[in-house]
N, C-alpha and C positions, 0 to 999 in steps of 0.2 A: 577965068581964068584955071586952065587945069591944074592940078594939086594933087600929089601922091602921099599916102598916108601909110601907116603898120597899124592894124589891128593885131599884132604877136609878134611873136622871134619871126615866123615865116610868111605873114600874111599879109600884103599889103594891097590898096584900092585906091585906083586913079579915078577922079571926078571933078565935078565942076564946084570951088569953092563958096562956102556959104555964110561961116561965120567963123570969128574966134573966140575960142573957151580963156577965161579965165586961168585955165589950171593947164596952160599950155597946149591944150590939144585945139583942133580944129573940126570942123566940119565937111565934109563933102557930099554932095547930091549924086548919084547914077541912076539915072531913070526916075523914078517915083521915090527910090530909097534914099536915107540920109546916114551917113558912118561918121562915125566919131574914133578918131584916133590922132599918134603922135604925127606931124609933117617930116616926109624925108627931108633931110638938109641939101640943097643945093650944093654943088659942086663946081668950082672956078675952072674954066676948061683951060 
């Protein structure tokens, strides 16, 4: 499943969900790299 995370105030990354961490962050994979950040909340349509 694709997920989007924020790495700072202006930087976001979209990748394949890997793992949810205890501190509220998640890990996403982009190719061979793994990024850690806070998930972007989904908005109802």
